[in-house]
C-alpha positions, 0 to 999 in steps of 0.5 A: 454497458455504462461507461464510467467518466473519469474525475477533473478538476472535481467534475465528471468527464469524458475522453476520446477513447474507452477500455474494458476491465475483466476479471480475472478468474472468468474473463467477465467484464466488470466495466468501462470507462473513458479515457482522458486526453493529454489536453485533459490531463493538463486542464487536471493540472492547471487546476490543481496548480491554480487552486493550491494556495485556496486549498491551503488555506481551507479551514480545518472543518472543511477538510475534516468534514469532507473526509469524514462524509467520503467514510460515511459514503463508503460505508454505505456503498460498501457492499457494491464496492466490495464487488466492484474490487473483486471483479476488477481486481479478482481478490476474494470477497472477503478480502474486498470487504476487508479492504472497504473497511479499511479504506472507511477507518482510513479516511475516518483516521484522517478527519480525525487527524486534521482536527488535531494537526496543529501547529506548536508554539517554542518560547525562546527566551532561553538566552538573553538576547531573544527576550520577548521572542516566541516562535510558532512552527506551522507545516506547510504543504509542499503543493499539488500530490500526484498519486500513483497508486497499484492494482493490489489495493484499488480502494485503500491505497489510493485513500492512503494518499488521498486522505493525507493531501485533503487532510493537509490542504493539498490538491491531488491528482490520482493516476490509478493501476490500469488494471484496477481504475474502477474503485478509484473513480467511485472514490472520485464520485464521492469526493465530488459530493463533498464542498471541496473546491474545484480542481483539489482532487482529478482521478486520471486513468491514464496509461502508464506510458503517460505518467511521464508527463504527469511526473516530469511537471513542476506543477506537481511538486510531490509524488507518491508512488507505489509499486514496483521497485525499478519503476519507483526509483526511475521516477526517483531519478527521473525528478531528483529535485521533487519530494517523492516517497516510495512505497515498494516491494519486500519478500517479508519474512516470518521467524518462528522460533521454538518458543512460538505457539506452533498452531497459531503461527502455522495458521497465520503464516498459511493464511497470510502467505496467501491472502490476495494471493500473495499479492502483497509487499507484505505477504510472507513469502520467506518463512524462517523456522528454529530446526528444533520445531521445523519438524513440528511446525512443517506438520502443522503449516502444510495441512493448513495451507493445503486446506484453504479454499481456492477459486471462485473469487465471487464465492464467500468461501473463497479465500485464495483467488487468481492472479491479477492477470494469466501472465502474472500467473504464468510468471509466479509458475515459471519461478517456481519450477525454476526453484524446482529444477534447481534442487528445491522440494515441493511441499504444496501446490505449485500448479496453475489454473488460468490466472490461479496459482494453487498456495505453494510451499517450498524448501530447501530452496537455493538462496540464488532462486528468485523466489527467495531474492526476489518479490515473488507477488504470488501464493508462494512460500519458502521455508528454511531452517536456522539454528537459532535467533543469530542466525535467523536475524541474520537471514531475515537482514539478507534481503535487498528489501526491508518492509515488514518482518514477523517475529513468533515468540513468546519472549520479551527480550527477543522482541525488543532485540528484533526491534534493535537488529531487524532492518525493516521498517516495521516488527510485528511481534507474535505475528505475520509481518502481513498486519498493518492498522491504517493509522500507523507509520508504514513503509520501509528501508533498503530497496523497500523505498522512502518515506512512510504512509499511515495518516500523520506519517503522510501528512509529514511528508506531504508538508514542510515547517516553516516558523514564524518568530514573533518579537517584542513580546511580554511572555 
């Protein structure tokens, strides 16, 4: 099996050790990759620091065309990359293909935003003392970006950090999740085909234990992290003077009110509690149903869950595949068992086969059960009934997380009320909280993180405003 190189300051490189990636469903070897040495990591950081001024001065057309090239090449290699994602992550091909399609769009959106992203002009002669003065406000990169990415979307969540960095002219170093580095290494291969200067990007598949040196290095002033809350907040505490953005977890709620289309709500919630095997921070975890329609809704939801095709992720028909590892599945299984032992009723699923958890539906779950108050990150949902909108929204807000929420209703008044009252970063009306358009602002409140992704929002996060005042002008 060929060993994939990593990307060091824009060129392929190998280290002294190699690691193997296996598929969690059947244990097959998916690929091998070379691991950078400490000296090579230092070389990548030094290169990013050295090229930062050249990167910031790159003409807009150079940055935009590099991003457009990546989008085109991802499209040309879409099937190959989808197969790779399924191999290293375990997600079914249908979802892997969707991820590649989204990454194609993410880089295309970034290319478009790069051409639009410009300075603004402000007349200052609104007062006599500022006669003849004009302000030009531009955005300038903070400097090189350290992008720490998770396993659950090994291509598109890398894209959401790399694309905006290139768009604003910031060098970027990617540290992918150790379980799923292969997709990001292919992305590095495609980036190397562009005219970006050496040092503009590196992809360093180092172990998590070696990430601290990258985080602490003052030459990387921006840290963009997606992953678990404890790790994210530890990073923020470790480097309080850096610009840190965190996209963390959630236990997303879907509210089903009495006026909802129950068939639509049941089909969407069934699928999007279990897509990616529940390994998405906006997968439906808590289902909050108005009592008057609870019985009718559950009668539609449970069969829809049981009808999902679970099995081999390489099978085109599979909708629910394995978790990323057997250990992850064992943890989810233990949380479900704990809930049942605490009095919860199991309406579907609850079994484990290797790394695969059968799509699981629980009701009457204790308030303090992990499947209620923590992020399960597995194909598990809980159902709670409420008396009405007030109680439903209070229950959504009772979580320590606040990423996105879905509200199934036909009422425009309730939709706007949800937007006012729900303590989340995004409210999806008429659909599941799992909906995300890659160009929209995306992020959470409370323990779901700080900052926003989505191309324009991330570009703003990676830059700061600089104001130049011109004096003595005739306006």
